[in-house]
N, CA, C and O atoms as CSV, one atom per row, in Angstrom:
chain,resi,resn,atom,element,x,y,z
A,1,GLU,N,N,17.311,9.098,-0.446
A,1,GLU,CA,C,18.260,8.112,0.041
A,1,GLU,C,C,17.594,6.742,0.054
A,1,GLU,O,O,16.437,6.615,0.457
A,2,VAL,N,N,18.321,5.717,-0.387
A,2,VAL,CA,C,17.824,4.355,-0.378
A,2,VAL,C,C,17.748,3.869,1.064
A,2,VAL,O,O,18.720,3.968,1.813
A,3,GLN,N,N,16.582,3.342,1.446
A,3,GLN,CA,C,16.394,2.946,2.835
A,3,GLN,C,C,15.374,1.817,2.944
A,3,GLN,O,O,14.366,1.800,2.238
A,4,LEU,N,N,15.657,0.871,3.846
A,4,LEU,CA,C,14.731,-0.185,4.217
A,4,LEU,C,C,14.577,-0.153,5.733
A,4,LEU,O,O,15.574,-0.136,6.456
A,5,VAL,N,N,13.340,-0.144,6.220
A,5,VAL,CA,C,13.071,-0.082,7.648
A,5,VAL,C,C,12.140,-1.215,8.042
A,5,VAL,O,O,10.988,-1.261,7.611
A,6,GLU,N,N,12.649,-2.139,8.873
A,6,GLU,CA,C,11.860,-3.264,9.354
A,6,GLU,C,C,11.088,-2.875,10.610
A,6,GLU,O,O,11.513,-2.006,11.370
A,7,SER,N,N,9.946,-3.533,10.817
A,7,SER,CA,C,9.154,-3.345,12.020
A,7,SER,C,C,8.309,-4.589,12.258
A,7,SER,O,O,8.206,-5.454,11.388
A,8,GLY,N,N,7.703,-4.674,13.443
A,8,GLY,CA,C,6.801,-5.769,13.759
A,8,GLY,C,C,7.382,-6.842,14.650
A,8,GLY,O,O,6.665,-7.759,15.053
A,9,GLY,N,N,8.661,-6.756,14.969
A,9,GLY,CA,C,9.272,-7.733,15.851
A,9,GLY,C,C,8.844,-7.523,17.295
A,9,GLY,O,O,8.180,-6.540,17.622
A,10,GLY,N,N,9.234,-8.462,18.157
A,10,GLY,CA,C,8.898,-8.377,19.562
A,10,GLY,C,C,8.961,-9.723,20.232
A,10,GLY,O,O,9.529,-10.675,19.696
A,11,LEU,N,N,8.369,-9.798,21.420
A,11,LEU,CA,C,8.342,-11.024,22.212
A,11,LEU,C,C,7.044,-11.780,21.959
A,11,LEU,O,O,5.959,-11.202,22.018
A,12,VAL,N,N,7.160,-13.075,21.676
A,12,VAL,CA,C,5.997,-13.916,21.430
A,12,VAL,C,C,6.231,-15.286,22.060
A,12,VAL,O,O,7.367,-15.755,22.122
A,13,GLN,N,N,5.167,-15.924,22.525
A,13,GLN,CA,C,5.275,-17.253,23.118
A,13,GLN,C,C,5.400,-18.327,22.045
A,13,GLN,O,O,4.942,-18.126,20.920
A,14,PRO,N,N,6.016,-19.471,22.371
A,14,PRO,CA,C,6.070,-20.573,21.409
A,14,PRO,C,C,4.681,-20.925,20.890
A,14,PRO,O,O,3.718,-21.005,21.653
A,15,GLY,N,N,4.597,-21.133,19.577
A,15,GLY,CA,C,3.326,-21.404,18.940
A,15,GLY,C,C,2.589,-20.169,18.469
A,15,GLY,O,O,1.575,-20.275,17.781
A,16,GLY,N,N,3.087,-18.996,18.831
A,16,GLY,CA,C,2.454,-17.751,18.457
A,16,GLY,C,C,2.825,-17.290,17.064
A,16,GLY,O,O,3.541,-17.978,16.336
A,17,SER,N,N,2.325,-16.105,16.698
A,17,SER,CA,C,2.514,-15.557,15.360
A,17,SER,C,C,2.963,-14.103,15.410
A,17,SER,O,O,2.675,-13.381,16.364
A,18,LEU,N,N,3.670,-13.690,14.369
A,18,LEU,CA,C,4.068,-12.305,14.166
A,18,LEU,C,C,4.040,-12.005,12.676
A,18,LEU,O,O,4.239,-12.896,11.851
A,19,ARG,N,N,3.790,-10.744,12.337
A,19,ARG,CA,C,3.938,-10.290,10.967
A,19,ARG,C,C,4.954,-9.156,10.919
A,19,ARG,O,O,4.748,-8.095,11.508
A,20,LEU,N,N,6.049,-9.393,10.213
A,20,LEU,CA,C,7.079,-8.387,10.031
A,20,LEU,C,C,6.798,-7.577,8.775
A,20,LEU,O,O,6.275,-8.102,7.792
A,21,SER,N,N,7.150,-6.293,8.809
A,21,SER,CA,C,6.989,-5.411,7.664
A,21,SER,C,C,8.323,-4.756,7.330
A,21,SER,O,O,9.146,-4.524,8.216
A,22,CYS,N,N,8.530,-4.463,6.064
A,22,CYS,CA,C,9.724,-3.758,5.605
A,22,CYS,C,C,9.278,-2.672,4.649
A,22,CYS,O,O,8.797,-2.962,3.554
A,23,ALA,N,N,9.436,-1.418,5.058
A,23,ALA,CA,C,9.049,-0.269,4.249
A,23,ALA,C,C,10.253,0.247,3.475
A,23,ALA,O,O,11.306,0.506,4.058
A,24,ALA,N,N,10.099,0.395,2.157
A,24,ALA,CA,C,11.184,0.805,1.282
A,24,ALA,C,C,10.979,2.225,0.780
A,24,ALA,O,O,9.846,2.670,0.591
A,25,SER,N,N,12.086,2.935,0.564
A,25,SER,CA,C,12.040,4.274,0.000
A,25,SER,C,C,13.345,4.569,-0.724
A,25,SER,O,O,14.373,3.955,-0.437
A,26,GLY,N,N,13.303,5.514,-1.667
A,26,GLY,CA,C,14.505,5.962,-2.346
A,26,GLY,C,C,14.889,5.193,-3.593
A,26,GLY,O,O,15.935,5.464,-4.182
A,27,PHE,N,N,14.070,4.241,-4.010
A,27,PHE,CA,C,14.337,3.484,-5.226
A,27,PHE,C,C,13.032,2.929,-5.782
A,27,PHE,O,O,11.989,2.996,-5.130
A,28,THR,N,N,13.098,2.377,-6.995
A,28,THR,CA,C,11.910,1.820,-7.631
A,28,THR,C,C,11.663,0.424,-7.081
A,28,THR,O,O,12.202,-0.562,-7.583
A,29,PHE,N,N,10.847,0.359,-6.053
A,29,PHE,CA,C,10.624,-0.868,-5.305
A,29,PHE,C,C,10.170,-2.025,-6.193
A,29,PHE,O,O,10.623,-3.155,-6.010
A,30,SER,N,N,9.286,-1.760,-7.146
A,30,SER,CA,C,8.696,-2.811,-7.964
A,30,SER,C,C,9.699,-3.499,-8.894
A,30,SER,O,O,9.378,-4.532,-9.481
A,31,SER,N,N,10.910,-2.946,-9.039
A,31,SER,CA,C,11.933,-3.536,-9.897
A,31,SER,C,C,12.857,-4.494,-9.160
A,31,SER,O,O,13.692,-5.146,-9.787
A,32,TYR,N,N,12.725,-4.592,-7.840
A,32,TYR,CA,C,13.677,-5.320,-7.029
A,32,TYR,C,C,13.107,-6.608,-6.447
A,32,TYR,O,O,11.964,-6.655,-5.994
A,33,ALA,N,N,13.930,-7.647,-6.472
A,33,ALA,CA,C,13.630,-8.829,-5.687
A,33,ALA,C,C,13.846,-8.511,-4.206
A,33,ALA,O,O,14.754,-7.756,-3.856
A,34,MET,N,N,13.019,-9.081,-3.348
A,34,MET,CA,C,13.096,-8.820,-1.917
A,34,MET,C,C,13.263,-10.129,-1.156
A,34,MET,O,O,12.846,-11.191,-1.620
A,35,SER,N,N,13.876,-10.038,0.010
A,35,SER,CA,C,14.071,-11.240,0.812
A,35,SER,C,C,14.173,-10.893,2.290
A,35,SER,O,O,14.409,-9.744,2.664
A,36,TRP,N,N,13.990,-11.912,3.116
A,36,TRP,CA,C,14.175,-11.817,4.564
A,36,TRP,C,C,15.278,-12.779,4.992
A,36,TRP,O,O,15.315,-13.927,4.549
A,37,TYR,N,N,16.174,-12.308,5.854
A,37,TYR,CA,C,17.228,-13.104,6.459
A,37,TYR,C,C,17.114,-13.010,7.969
A,37,TYR,O,O,16.409,-12.152,8.499
A,38,ARG,N,N,17.817,-13.903,8.658
A,38,ARG,CA,C,17.876,-13.801,10.112
A,38,ARG,C,C,19.280,-14.158,10.597
A,38,ARG,O,O,20.029,-14.853,9.910
A,39,GLN,N,N,19.626,-13.666,11.802
A,39,GLN,CA,C,20.952,-13.897,12.353
A,39,GLN,C,C,20.911,-13.874,13.875
A,39,GLN,O,O,20.246,-13.031,14.476
A,40,THR,N,N,21.638,-14.820,14.499
A,40,THR,CA,C,21.824,-14.855,15.938
A,40,THR,C,C,23.307,-14.686,16.233
A,40,THR,O,O,24.134,-14.962,15.364
A,41,PRO,N,N,23.675,-14.235,17.448
A,41,PRO,CA,C,25.095,-14.048,17.773
A,41,PRO,C,C,25.913,-15.320,17.573
A,41,PRO,O,O,25.521,-16.397,18.022
A,42,GLY,N,N,27.054,-15.186,16.894
A,42,GLY,CA,C,27.936,-16.312,16.660
A,42,GLY,C,C,27.579,-17.179,15.478
A,42,GLY,O,O,28.265,-18.164,15.204
A,43,LYS,N,N,26.507,-16.831,14.764
A,43,LYS,CA,C,26.089,-17.620,13.618
A,43,LYS,C,C,26.051,-16.762,12.359
A,43,LYS,O,O,25.952,-15.536,12.426
A,44,GLU,N,N,26.131,-17.430,11.210
A,44,GLU,CA,C,26.048,-16.739,9.934
A,44,GLU,C,C,24.613,-16.314,9.646
A,44,GLU,O,O,23.661,-16.972,10.066
A,45,ARG,N,N,24.474,-15.214,8.931
A,45,ARG,CA,C,23.163,-14.778,8.495
A,45,ARG,C,C,22.600,-15.782,7.486
A,45,ARG,O,O,23.305,-16.206,6.570
A,46,GLU,N,N,21.336,-16.158,7.654
A,46,GLU,CA,C,20.737,-17.172,6.797
A,46,GLU,C,C,19.453,-16.672,6.144
A,46,GLU,O,O,18.718,-15.866,6.714
A,47,LEU,N,N,19.206,-17.163,4.952
A,47,LEU,CA,C,18.009,-16.798,4.201
A,47,LEU,C,C,16.773,-17.438,4.816
A,47,LEU,O,O,16.787,-18.620,5.159
A,48,VAL,N,N,15.703,-16.657,4.956
A,48,VAL,CA,C,14.417,-17.148,5.433
A,48,VAL,C,C,13.442,-17.317,4.276
A,48,VAL,O,O,12.820,-18.369,4.131
A,49,ALA,N,N,13.306,-16.273,3.445
A,49,ALA,CA,C,12.356,-16.302,2.334
A,49,ALA,C,C,12.724,-15.238,1.316
A,49,ALA,O,O,13.363,-14.242,1.655
A,50,SER,N,N,12.322,-15.446,0.066
A,50,SER,CA,C,12.559,-14.472,-0.985
A,50,SER,C,C,11.365,-14.416,-1.922
A,50,SER,O,O,10.567,-15.351,-1.989
A,51,ILE,N,N,11.251,-13.300,-2.652
A,51,ILE,CA,C,10.145,-13.102,-3.570
A,51,ILE,C,C,10.622,-12.275,-4.752
A,51,ILE,O,O,11.403,-11.340,-4.578
A,52,THR,N,N,10.161,-12.609,-5.953
A,52,THR,CA,C,10.560,-11.887,-7.153
A,52,THR,C,C,9.879,-10.528,-7.211
A,52,THR,O,O,8.968,-10.250,-6.431
A,53,SER,N,N,10.324,-9.678,-8.142
A,53,SER,CA,C,9.884,-8.287,-8.177
A,53,SER,C,C,8.376,-8.133,-8.357
A,53,SER,O,O,7.773,-7.232,-7.773
A,54,ALA,N,N,7.764,-9.000,-9.158
A,54,ALA,CA,C,6.330,-8.930,-9.390
A,54,ALA,C,C,5.539,-9.800,-8.415
A,54,ALA,O,O,4.309,-9.784,-8.427
A,55,GLY,N,N,6.232,-10.551,-7.581
A,55,GLY,CA,C,5.572,-11.394,-6.599
A,55,GLY,C,C,5.111,-12.737,-7.118
A,55,GLY,O,O,4.362,-13.438,-6.437
A,56,GLY,N,N,5.546,-13.115,-8.321
A,56,GLY,CA,C,5.074,-14.339,-8.924
A,56,GLY,C,C,5.720,-15.609,-8.409
A,56,GLY,O,O,5.144,-16.691,-8.523
A,57,ASN,N,N,6.908,-15.489,-7.844
A,57,ASN,CA,C,7.641,-16.650,-7.353
A,57,ASN,C,C,8.177,-16.386,-5.961
A,57,ASN,O,O,8.661,-15.293,-5.669
A,58,THR,N,N,8.088,-17.398,-5.098
A,58,THR,CA,C,8.603,-17.311,-3.741
A,58,THR,C,C,9.478,-18.513,-3.436
A,58,THR,O,O,9.361,-19.562,-4.069
A,59,ASN,N,N,10.363,-18.345,-2.448
A,59,ASN,CA,C,11.254,-19.408,-2.025
A,59,ASN,C,C,11.412,-19.334,-0.513
A,59,ASN,O,O,11.459,-18.244,0.058
A,60,TYR,N,N,11.496,-20.512,0.147
A,60,TYR,CA,C,11.569,-20.557,1.604
A,60,TYR,C,C,12.658,-21.503,2.071
A,60,TYR,O,O,12.945,-22.512,1.427
A,61,ALA,N,N,13.260,-21.162,3.202
A,61,ALA,CA,C,14.201,-22.069,3.841
A,61,ALA,C,C,13.464,-23.314,4.322
A,61,ALA,O,O,12.321,-23.232,4.771
A,62,ASP,N,N,14.126,-24.468,4.226
A,62,ASP,CA,C,13.494,-25.716,4.638
A,62,ASP,C,C,13.056,-25.687,6.101
A,62,ASP,O,O,12.030,-26.270,6.452
A,63,SER,N,N,13.818,-25.020,6.948
A,63,SER,CA,C,13.517,-24.986,8.374
A,63,SER,C,C,12.244,-24.221,8.705
A,63,SER,O,O,11.690,-24.386,9.792
A,64,MET,N,N,11.773,-23.382,7.781
A,64,MET,CA,C,10.597,-22.569,8.043
A,64,MET,C,C,9.465,-22.795,7.047
A,64,MET,O,O,8.407,-22.175,7.156
A,65,LYS,N,N,9.680,-23.671,6.086
A,65,LYS,CA,C,8.665,-23.949,5.077
A,65,LYS,C,C,7.387,-24.463,5.740
A,65,LYS,O,O,7.428,-25.358,6.584
A,66,GLY,N,N,6.259,-23.885,5.347
A,66,GLY,CA,C,4.979,-24.243,5.928
A,66,GLY,C,C,4.589,-23.397,7.118
A,66,GLY,O,O,3.435,-23.440,7.544
A,67,ARG,N,N,5.522,-22.621,7.673
A,67,ARG,CA,C,5.254,-21.775,8.829
A,67,ARG,C,C,5.340,-20.286,8.517
A,67,ARG,O,O,4.877,-19.461,9.305
A,68,VAL,N,N,5.928,-19.933,7.376
A,68,VAL,CA,C,6.080,-18.528,7.009
A,68,VAL,C,C,5.568,-18.282,5.601
A,68,VAL,O,O,5.566,-19.178,4.757
A,69,THR,N,N,5.131,-17.043,5.361
A,69,THR,CA,C,4.685,-16.618,4.043
A,69,THR,C,C,5.236,-15.225,3.754
A,69,THR,O,O,5.026,-14.298,4.536
A,70,ILE,N,N,5.938,-15.078,2.634
A,70,ILE,CA,C,6.419,-13.779,2.208
A,70,ILE,C,C,5.462,-13.218,1.159
A,70,ILE,O,O,4.965,-13.953,0.305
A,71,SER,N,N,5.208,-11.912,1.229
A,71,SER,CA,C,4.339,-11.253,0.267
A,71,SER,C,C,4.802,-9.813,0.085
A,71,SER,O,O,5.602,-9.307,0.872
A,72,ARG,N,N,4.294,-9.157,-0.957
A,72,ARG,CA,C,4.675,-7.766,-1.188
A,72,ARG,C,C,3.507,-6.984,-1.754
A,72,ARG,O,O,2.640,-7.535,-2.432
A,73,ASP,N,N,3.497,-5.692,-1.463
A,73,ASP,CA,C,2.515,-4.765,-1.998
A,73,ASP,C,C,3.306,-3.658,-2.675
A,73,ASP,O,O,3.760,-2.723,-2.015
A,74,ASN,N,N,3.473,-3.758,-3.988
A,74,ASN,CA,C,4.306,-2.793,-4.702
A,74,ASN,C,C,3.719,-1.388,-4.689
A,74,ASN,O,O,4.461,-0.411,-4.782
A,75,ALA,N,N,2.400,-1.271,-4.574
A,75,ALA,CA,C,1.772,0.041,-4.493
A,75,ALA,C,C,2.115,0.749,-3.190
A,75,ALA,O,O,2.105,1.979,-3.130
A,76,LYS,N,N,2.420,-0.022,-2.141
A,76,LYS,CA,C,2.771,0.539,-0.840
A,76,LYS,C,C,4.258,0.450,-0.535
A,76,LYS,O,O,4.689,0.840,0.551
A,77,ASN,N,N,5.052,-0.057,-1.478
A,77,ASN,CA,C,6.500,-0.200,-1.290
A,77,ASN,C,C,6.838,-0.969,-0.013
A,77,ASN,O,O,7.713,-0.564,0.753
A,78,THR,N,N,6.143,-2.067,0.204
A,78,THR,CA,C,6.295,-2.826,1.438
A,78,THR,C,C,6.331,-4.326,1.159
A,78,THR,O,O,5.579,-4.835,0.328
A,79,VAL,N,N,7.223,-5.026,1.871
A,79,VAL,CA,C,7.268,-6.477,1.838
A,79,VAL,C,C,6.977,-6.990,3.251
A,79,VAL,O,O,7.366,-6.363,4.236
A,80,TYR,N,N,6.288,-8.136,3.343
A,80,TYR,CA,C,5.856,-8.682,4.619
A,80,TYR,C,C,6.390,-10.097,4.820
A,80,TYR,O,O,6.696,-10.807,3.861
A,81,LEU,N,N,6.495,-10.486,6.078
A,81,LEU,CA,C,6.794,-11.862,6.436
A,81,LEU,C,C,5.837,-12.286,7.541
A,81,LEU,O,O,5.976,-11.857,8.686
A,82,GLN,N,N,4.868,-13.127,7.198
A,82,GLN,CA,C,3.943,-13.684,8.179
A,82,GLN,C,C,4.567,-14.936,8.770
A,82,GLN,O,O,4.936,-15.851,8.034
A,83,MET,N,N,4.691,-14.988,10.099
A,83,MET,CA,C,5.348,-16.082,10.795
A,83,MET,C,C,4.357,-16.723,11.764
A,83,MET,O,O,3.782,-16.044,12.614
A,84,ASN,N,N,4.161,-18.034,11.630
A,84,ASN,CA,C,3.236,-18.781,12.473
A,84,ASN,C,C,3.951,-19.953,13.133
A,84,ASN,O,O,5.042,-20.345,12.718
A,85,SER,N,N,3.324,-20.507,14.164
A,85,SER,CA,C,3.866,-21.668,14.877
A,85,SER,C,C,5.323,-21.460,15.262
A,85,SER,O,O,6.165,-22.327,15.029
A,86,LEU,N,N,5.611,-20.324,15.844
A,86,LEU,CA,C,6.992,-19.945,16.139
A,86,LEU,C,C,7.595,-20.817,17.239
A,86,LEU,O,O,6.908,-21.250,18.164
A,87,LYS,N,N,8.897,-21.061,17.110
A,87,LYS,CA,C,9.657,-21.890,18.033
A,87,LYS,C,C,10.774,-21.072,18.669
A,87,LYS,O,O,11.190,-20.065,18.096
A,88,PRO,N,N,11.277,-21.480,19.848
A,88,PRO,CA,C,12.386,-20.744,20.464
A,88,PRO,C,C,13.592,-20.594,19.546
A,88,PRO,O,O,14.280,-19.574,19.606
A,89,GLU,N,N,13.866,-21.578,18.703
A,89,GLU,CA,C,15.002,-21.499,17.793
A,89,GLU,C,C,14.807,-20.493,16.664
A,89,GLU,O,O,15.739,-20.237,15.901
A,90,ASP,N,N,13.608,-19.920,16.547
A,90,ASP,CA,C,13.370,-18.844,15.589
A,90,ASP,C,C,13.835,-17.493,16.118
A,90,ASP,O,O,13.831,-16.510,15.378
A,91,THR,N,N,14.233,-17.428,17.378
A,91,THR,CA,C,14.720,-16.185,17.968
A,91,THR,C,C,15.944,-15.681,17.206
A,91,THR,O,O,16.927,-16.407,17.058
A,92,ALA,N,N,15.885,-14.443,16.724
A,92,ALA,CA,C,16.961,-13.872,15.922
A,92,ALA,C,C,16.626,-12.429,15.584
A,92,ALA,O,O,15.520,-11.956,15.844
A,93,VAL,N,N,17.599,-11.736,15.001
A,93,VAL,CA,C,17.340,-10.455,14.367
A,93,VAL,C,C,16.994,-10.735,12.914
A,93,VAL,O,O,17.744,-11.416,12.215
A,94,TYR,N,N,15.870,-10.216,12.460
A,94,TYR,CA,C,15.398,-10.445,11.103
A,94,TYR,C,C,15.660,-9.206,10.249
A,94,TYR,O,O,15.323,-8.086,10.633
A,95,TYR,N,N,16.269,-9.432,9.077
A,95,TYR,CA,C,16.681,-8.356,8.187
A,95,TYR,C,C,15.958,-8.431,6.849
A,95,TYR,O,O,15.716,-9.516,6.322
A,96,CYS,N,N,15.620,-7.277,6.312
A,96,CYS,CA,C,15.043,-7.141,4.987
A,96,CYS,C,C,16.151,-6.784,3.991
A,96,CYS,O,O,17.063,-6.025,4.318
A,97,ARG,N,N,16.066,-7.335,2.769
A,97,ARG,CA,C,17.079,-7.096,1.749
A,97,ARG,C,C,16.434,-6.819,0.403
A,97,ARG,O,O,15.493,-7.505,0.004
A,98,ALA,N,N,16.943,-5.811,-0.298
A,98,ALA,CA,C,16.521,-5.486,-1.660
A,98,ALA,C,C,17.695,-5.701,-2.600
A,98,ALA,O,O,18.815,-5.283,-2.310
A,99,LYS,N,N,17.435,-6.358,-3.733
A,99,LYS,CA,C,18.514,-6.694,-4.643
A,99,LYS,C,C,18.078,-6.549,-6.089
A,99,LYS,O,O,16.963,-6.919,-6.457
A,100,TYR,N,N,18.980,-6.002,-6.910
A,100,TYR,CA,C,18.774,-5.919,-8.347
A,100,TYR,C,C,20.011,-6.516,-9.001
A,100,TYR,O,O,21.021,-5.834,-9.174
A,101,GLY,N,N,19.929,-7.784,-9.362
A,101,GLY,CA,C,21.076,-8.488,-9.904
A,101,GLY,C,C,22.250,-8.397,-8.950
A,101,GLY,O,O,22.100,-8.614,-7.748
A,102,SER,N,N,23.423,-8.075,-9.488
A,102,SER,CA,C,24.617,-7.886,-8.678
A,102,SER,C,C,24.992,-6.413,-8.531
A,102,SER,O,O,26.041,-6.092,-7.972
A,103,MET,N,N,24.136,-5.518,-9.033
A,103,MET,CA,C,24.451,-4.094,-9.036
A,103,MET,C,C,23.983,-3.361,-7.788
A,103,MET,O,O,24.632,-2.412,-7.348
A,104,VAL,N,N,22.869,-3.786,-7.215
A,104,VAL,CA,C,22.298,-3.117,-6.057
A,104,VAL,C,C,22.012,-4.144,-4.973
A,104,VAL,O,O,21.423,-5.191,-5.244
A,105,ASP,N,N,22.429,-3.848,-3.744
A,105,ASP,CA,C,22.251,-4.745,-2.615
A,105,ASP,C,C,22.089,-3.883,-1.366
A,105,ASP,O,O,23.063,-3.325,-0.861
A,106,VAL,N,N,20.851,-3.777,-0.866
A,106,VAL,CA,C,20.541,-2.883,0.248
A,106,VAL,C,C,19.913,-3.683,1.383
A,106,VAL,O,O,19.043,-4.524,1.157
A,107,TRP,N,N,20.365,-3.412,2.603
A,107,TRP,CA,C,19.867,-4.084,3.806
A,107,TRP,C,C,19.225,-3.099,4.770
A,107,TRP,O,O,19.637,-1.941,4.853
A,108,GLY,N,N,18.210,-3.565,5.499
A,108,GLY,CA,C,17.635,-2.787,6.575
A,108,GLY,C,C,18.440,-2.951,7.853
A,108,GLY,O,O,19.453,-3.650,7.872
A,109,GLN,N,N,17.986,-2.299,8.927
A,109,GLN,CA,C,18.718,-2.321,10.197
A,109,GLN,C,C,18.382,-3.535,11.058
A,109,GLN,O,O,19.104,-3.832,12.009
A,110,GLY,N,N,17.308,-4.233,10.740
A,110,GLY,CA,C,16.913,-5.425,11.466
A,110,GLY,C,C,15.871,-5.161,12.537
A,110,GLY,O,O,15.775,-4.055,13.068
A,111,THR,N,N,15.086,-6.197,12.852
A,111,THR,CA,C,14.118,-6.141,13.939
A,111,THR,C,C,14.219,-7.425,14.754
A,111,THR,O,O,14.300,-8.517,14.192
A,112,GLN,N,N,14.213,-7.291,16.075
A,112,GLN,CA,C,14.414,-8.424,16.970
A,112,GLN,C,C,13.126,-9.227,17.143
A,112,GLN,O,O,12.062,-8.671,17.416
A,113,VAL,N,N,13.244,-10.544,16.980
A,113,VAL,CA,C,12.155,-11.479,17.267
A,113,VAL,C,C,12.631,-12.420,18.364
A,113,VAL,O,O,13.653,-13.090,18.214
A,114,THR,N,N,11.889,-12.470,19.471
A,114,THR,CA,C,12.220,-13.347,20.583
A,114,THR,C,C,11.041,-14.267,20.869
A,114,THR,O,O,9.935,-13.801,21.144
A,115,VAL,N,N,11.280,-15.575,20.804
A,115,VAL,CA,C,10.249,-16.576,21.056
A,115,VAL,C,C,10.584,-17.267,22.368
A,115,VAL,O,O,11.552,-18.023,22.450
A,116,SER,N,N,9.783,-17.004,23.391
A,116,SER,CA,C,10.079,-17.520,24.724
A,116,SER,C,C,8.823,-17.534,25.572
A,116,SER,O,O,7.934,-16.700,25.397
A,117,SER,N,N,8.754,-18.496,26.504
A,117,SER,CA,C,7.661,-18.555,27.453
A,117,SER,C,C,8.060,-17.977,28.801
A,117,SER,O,O,7.248,-17.950,29.726
């Protein structure tokens, strides 16, 4: 079964760091572009970062550029999101997404990130 499972979220103080992980199974991970999104209640889900299948190209939202890094380990079927200098407005549920063109679109269940003192 195709599955994405996020982990690594939790409570962190402003200025702190977290590393999120997304473990993939049930498909050929190395063929898929991967991305991270986030969503808060009452707001639309927004893109945080994306990475191509081989990891050669990355893209970041302007609001988080310079504070986050997306990476992947195709041998371990895992994509990561390193988050630094976190702010209260970064509080959200963070989702992992796998995509192959317009034919395949798979989402994880999400992991909660709360930035608060």
